[in-house]
Steps between C-alpha positions, in 0.01 A plus 500: 500500500806301400837661559869415481749530781856591408767484769796735456812332636876529511749228415691604813248426774236256609152564359267469800195591294552212254547259790171607660310486170642152435386387846146610415511359143432847361620540142730789418762616255846563641695791357870497588646849467842494336787713624437783257788741442417864558484679164794735548426667169173623652604666826166679538286189468378562856562874531329565832736249668790738437370704795481219754726220618355204309650176378461577129581151376257349751223738398570436132499120545177523700333704226622272220414189701141610544474583129628150422252344743208688346604385153473131598122507529258571220207500742349847548466417872841430650634523854872558534641380831839573650720206598454566872122531534381400847164328491272525801427170664129485593561203736 
């Protein structure tokens, strides 16, 4: 089964996952999540977060970033990796 790997990353920090995939010559698509503005005209976009102490803009950017990453692959089998995946070293 052939699949795509998409790495969700931030323009503000080092992408360890991409570095490790590059070291192993594993192909991937890098998705850089922009600094989305929170849609202030939709205050209930994440209604359950009103009840807990959550970084709304962080949660919103995470959600939108993963949607963006998923949109970059047209393969029905796609793995989406975070930018800080730690790979086990079998050696």
